[in-house]
LOROTOR-141810 format. One line per 2 residues: number of its first residue (from 1); their letters; for each residue x, y, z of C-alpha. Coordinates in steps of 0.2 Angstrom, whole numbers, padded with zeros to 4 digits. Layout:
BEGIN
NUM	a	X:Y:Z | ...
//
This chain:
BEGIN
1	mt	0000:0000:0000 | 0006:0017:-0004
3	et	0010:0028:0011 | 0004:0046:0013
5	is	0014:0058:0023 | 0013:0076:0030
7	ll	0030:0085:0029 | 0034:0099:0041
9	gs	0050:0108:0037 | 0049:0103:0018
11	tg	0061:0117:0012 | 0076:0112:0024
13	si	0089:0100:0022 | 0080:0085:0029
15	gr	0064:0090:0021 | 0072:0091:0004
17	qt	0080:0074:0006 | 0063:0067:0012
19	ld	0055:0072:-0004 | 0070:0063:-0013
21	vc	0064:0047:-0004 | 0046:0051:-0009
23	re	0050:0052:-0027 | 0060:0036:-0026
25	qg	0047:0026:-0017 | 0031:0034:-0024
27	ir	0025:0041:-0007 | 0011:0053:-0008
29	va	0013:0070:0001 | -0003:0077:0008
31	al	0004:0092:0016 | 0020:0103:0015
33	aa	0024:0115:0028 | 0039:0127:0030
35	gr	0043:0144:0037 | 0044:0158:0024
37	sv	0052:0150:0008 | 0039:0155:-0005
39	dl	0049:0150:-0020 | 0054:0133:-0015
41	le	0038:0128:-0007 | 0029:0134:-0023
43	aq	0040:0122:-0033 | 0037:0108:-0021
45	ar	0018:0111:-0021 | 0017:0111:-0040
47	ef	0027:0094:-0041 | 0019:0085:-0027
49	sp	0001:0092:-0027 | -0002:0092:-0008
51	rl	-0020:0095:-0002 | -0012:0108:0010
53	av	0003:0120:0009 | 0008:0130:0025
55	ly	0020:0144:0028 | 0022:0150:0045
57	dm	0024:0168:0040 | 0007:0176:0035
59	da	0014:0187:0022 | 0023:0173:0013
61	al	0008:0162:0014 | -0002:0176:0005
63	el	0011:0177:-0008 | 0011:0158:-0010
65	an	-0009:0157:-0011 | -0008:0170:-0025
67	rl	0005:0160:-0035 | -0005:0144:-0033
69	kg	-0021:0151:-0038 | -0031:0140:-0049
71	ld	-0023:0124:-0042 | -0033:0112:-0030
73	ie	-0021:0116:-0015 | -0026:0125:0000
75	va	-0014:0137:0008 | -0013:0141:0027
77	yg	-0002:0150:0039 | 0004:0151:0057
79	le	0004:0138:0071 | -0014:0133:0067
81	gl	-0009:0129:0049 | 0006:0119:0055
83	rr	-0006:0109:0067 | -0018:0106:0053
85	aa	-0004:0099:0042 | 0001:0088:0057
87	sl	-0016:0080:0059 | -0023:0078:0041
89	pe	-0034:0062:0042 | -0026:0055:0026
91	sg	-0008:0056:0032 | -0002:0040:0041
93	iv	0015:0048:0044 | 0020:0065:0049
95	vt	0039:0070:0046 | 0044:0083:0059
97	am	0059:0091:0051 | 0056:0109:0057
99	vg	0072:0116:0065 | 0072:0121:0083
101	ma	0058:0123:0097 | 0046:0128:0083
103	gl	0043:0110:0080 | 0036:0105:0097
105	rp	0018:0110:0096 | 0015:0103:0079
107	tl	0023:0087:0084 | 0011:0086:0099
109	aa	-0003:0089:0087 | 0002:0075:0076
111	ie	0004:0064:0092 | -0014:0068:0098
113	ag	-0020:0063:0081 | -0012:0046:0083
115	kr	0000:0048:0069 | 0017:0039:0066
117	ia	0030:0052:0069 | 0046:0052:0059
119	la	0055:0063:0071 | 0069:0074:0064
121	nk	0066:0088:0076 | 0077:0083:0091
123	et	0073:0099:0101 | 0055:0091:0103
125	lv	0062:0078:0114 | 0076:0088:0122
127	ca	0064:0102:0128 | 0049:0091:0132
129	ge	0054:0073:0131 | 0044:0066:0146
131	lv	0029:0076:0141 | 0030:0070:0123
133	mr	0033:0052:0127 | 0019:0052:0139
135	aa	0007:0059:0126 | 0014:0046:0113
137	qe	0009:0032:0124 | -0008:0040:0128
139	yg	-0013:0042:0110 | -0005:0027:0103
141	ad	0007:0037:0092 | 0023:0028:0087
143	il	0039:0039:0086 | 0053:0033:0074
145	pv	0069:0042:0074 | 0076:0050:0058
147	ds	0093:0057:0066 | 0106:0045:0059
149	eh	0112:0041:0077 | 0095:0037:0084
151	sa	0090:0027:0069 | 0106:0017:0071
153	if	0101:0013:0089 | 0083:0009:0084
155	qc	0089:-0003:0071 | 0102:-0011:0083
157	lq	0088:-0014:0096 | 0077:-0023:0083
159	gc	0075:-0041:0091 | 0079:-0035:0108
161	rd	0064:-0041:0118 | 0071:-0036:0135
163	rg	0077:-0019:0136 | 0085:-0023:0153
165	ev	0098:-0032:0143 | 0104:-0015:0136
167	kr	0120:-0009:0146 | 0123:0007:0136
169	li	0120:0017:0120 | 0135:0023:0111
171	lt	0132:0038:0101 | 0146:0041:0088
173	cs	0151:0059:0084 | 0162:0065:0069
175	gg	0170:0078:0080 | 0165:0092:0068
177	pf	0177:0104:0058 | 0187:0109:0074
179	yg	0192:0092:0081 | 0209:0092:0089
181	ls	0209:0110:0093 | 0210:0118:0110
183	re	0196:0129:0117 | 0206:0144:0114
185	ev	0209:0139:0095 | 0190:0135:0093
187	as	0184:0151:0101 | 0190:0162:0087
189	kt	0183:0152:0072 | 0172:0160:0060
191	ra	0155:0157:0053 | 0162:0150:0037
193	ea	0174:0139:0046 | 0160:0132:0057
195	lr	0150:0127:0042 | 0163:0116:0034
197	hp	0157:0099:0041 | 0169:0085:0036
199	nw	0156:0072:0032 | 0138:0078:0031
201	tm	0129:0091:0021 | 0116:0099:0032
203	ge	0107:0115:0036 | 0117:0130:0044
205	ki	0110:0129:0062 | 0113:0110:0064
207	ti	0130:0112:0056 | 0136:0125:0068
209	dc	0129:0114:0082 | 0140:0100:0076
211	as	0155:0112:0076 | 0152:0116:0095
213	lm	0147:0098:0099 | 0130:0105:0105
215	nk	0122:0094:0092 | 0129:0078:0101
217	gl	0123:0085:0117 | 0106:0087:0111
219	ef	0107:0070:0104 | 0113:0063:0121
221	ie	0097:0070:0129 | 0086:0064:0115
223	am	0093:0046:0116 | 0089:0046:0134
225	rl	0071:0051:0132 | 0067:0041:0116
227	fr	0075:0024:0122 | 0070:0027:0141
229	vt	0087:0025:0148 | 0097:0035:0161
231	pd	0111:0047:0157 | 0123:0035:0164
233	qv	0118:0023:0150 | 0123:0035:0136
235	dv	0140:0037:0130 | 0148:0048:0116
237	vi	0163:0043:0106 | 0172:0052:0092
239	hr	0172:0042:0076 | 0179:0054:0062
241	qs	0174:0043:0048 | 0155:0043:0051
243	ii	0153:0025:0045 | 0147:0018:0061
245	hs	0132:0028:0065 | 0130:0022:0083
247	mv	0131:0006:0094 | 0122:-0003:0107
249	ef	0131:-0013:0121 | 0122:-0027:0129
251	rd	0125:-0034:0147 | 0134:-0049:0140
253	gt	0147:-0038:0132 | 0140:-0039:0114
255	vi	0141:-0023:0105 | 0130:-0021:0089
257	aq	0133:-0007:0077 | 0124:0000:0062
259	lg	0135:0005:0047 | 0131:0015:0032
261	tp	0137:0029:0020 | 0134:0046:0028
263	dm	0118:0050:0019 | 0102:0056:0028
265	rl	0091:0047:0015 | 0095:0031:0023
267	pi	0087:0034:0040 | 0073:0044:0032
269	ry	0069:0029:0020 | 0069:0017:0035
271	al	0057:0028:0045 | 0045:0030:0031
273	ty	0045:0012:0026 | 0047:0003:0043
275	pr	0045:-0011:0046 | 0050:-0015:0028
277	ra	0067:-0011:0021 | 0064:-0003:0004
279	as	0076:-0005:-0010 | 0087:0010:-0014
281	al	0097:0016:-0029 | 0110:0024:-0018
283	pa	0127:0017:-0018 | 0130:0004:-0004
285	ld	0144:0005:0009 | 0160:-0002:0001
287	ll	0170:-0009:0016 | 0185:-0012:0005
289	sc	0187:0007:0001 | 0183:0013:0019
291	pp	0196:0022:0028 | 0202:0014:0045
293	lt	0189:0016:0058 | 0195:0026:0073
295	fa	0188:0030:0090 | 0192:0043:0103
297	pp	0184:0051:0119 | 0177:0069:0116
299	dl	0186:0083:0123 | 0174:0092:0135
301	qa	0186:0106:0139 | 0188:0111:0121
303	fp	0169:0108:0118 | 0160:0113:0134
305	cl	0143:0113:0125 | 0143:0094:0126
307	kl	0146:0094:0145 | 0133:0107:0148
309	am	0120:0096:0139 | 0126:0081:0148
311	dc	0124:0090:0165 | 0106:0096:0159
313	ar	0102:0078:0155 | 0105:0074:0174
315	tg	0097:0089:0180 | 0081:0087:0170
317	gt	0065:0098:0172 | 0066:0114:0162
319	sc	0085:0114:0161 | 0085:0106:0144
321	av	0073:0119:0138 | 0084:0133:0144
323	ln	0099:0124:0136 | 0091:0123:0119
325	ga	0083:0140:0119 | 0099:0148:0124
327	ne	0109:0139:0111 | 0096:0143:0097
329	aa	0098:0161:0102 | 0117:0161:0103
331	vd	0118:0152:0086 | 0107:0165:0079
333	lf	0119:0179:0085 | 0134:0169:0078
335	rr	0126:0166:0061 | 0123:0185:0060
337	ee	0141:0188:0065 | 0137:0197:0081
339	ia	0146:0186:0093 | 0162:0175:0092
341	fg	0160:0156:0091 | 0168:0155:0109
343	ri	0153:0165:0116 | 0141:0152:0112
345	pe	0144:0140:0127 | 0147:0156:0138
347	lv	0130:0163:0134 | 0122:0146:0136
349	en	0130:0143:0153 | 0125:0160:0159
351	al	0107:0157:0155 | 0108:0140:0164
353	ns	0115:0149:0179 | 0102:0163:0180
355	ip	0086:0154:0176 | 0078:0143:0190
357	vk	0074:0125:0185 | 0056:0118:0187
359	sn	0054:0100:0190 | 0039:0090:0182
361	ps	0036:0105:0170 | 0020:0108:0160
363	le	0020:0113:0142 | 0018:0131:0148
365	di	0033:0129:0160 | 0043:0123:0145
367	le	0038:0137:0133 | 0042:0150:0147
369	ad	0059:0143:0151 | 0063:0143:0132
371	rq	0057:0162:0131 | 0067:0167:0146
373	ar	0083:0158:0139 | 0082:0167:0123
375	ea	0079:0184:0132 | 0094:0181:0143
377	vy	0105:0177:0128 | 0100:0192:0118
379	sd	0102:0204:0132 | 0119:0196:0137
381	k	0127:0197:0121
//
């Protein structure tokens, strides 16, 4: 049976690669949603003929509606439009590929509609992991990871009938473009240098997070929430080649790893076709041409963002929302070249030290912590 999806964040890197998989697999797209990219969303809408096209920005949505006049495509805008896209009756799968905290409420709407969630928005679980996982259980919504590391762990856990057999999850990390440098050397790096990831082609925000290792910190928290393990059961190892995407160690000493080329279409395809493994025209991993596979511990002194995230994983409550909100604001300032790269962890740490943590937070508490964190960073720059 042909699957039908709603795609939130269709104009970003993950969204565009998801549409590659849809073309390849003949998957129907019922809804496309993005922020304000009128030109690209228009082109996508004309190709995929969704029932609904959404732009968060109202003016951009009005422009899109004018361009699509005469086509059988409804155009909506704002949070309500995103929620509608996330809960369309005909969509069995909702791909949440929006960047940042903006993906939280649409993801919750998809969960409440009982959809299968192909989760590419890690901030949803970072900021509100306990709340989201409870909602998924209540509404019977499956959450399948799209991040390559979490997809790898998910695949390694297939056939594991007793999660008590899992000793630890091992997240691999390329180390980013600044691997091997000191904190002082990293601090002065430019936006252009931070965007030169050695292995992956991604959007700007996540690429900068990879350079600071904050991305791996967010993935640390996400893994803890998604697979319901403690922080002490999650480790990070530097694996420069990005061939092993992550591993699971079991209590008998066995380690199972998932290997593949560094191409996001692999985990996207698996999430969209699970439990099947659909055929792919992409080149398979050639073990005979692989470089030697190496492993090293992360340098938490040179990359303090990772340690800040690990500490927040242990603190819990709203601390993870503060971490994420402060980081999003700091990265925004860095992308606009208003702060140096080394200021990102400083601003995040300052926000964490100044904003009180609430335990067992409600959605309102999480959103307020996020607001306070952004405000703290912008006023502290």
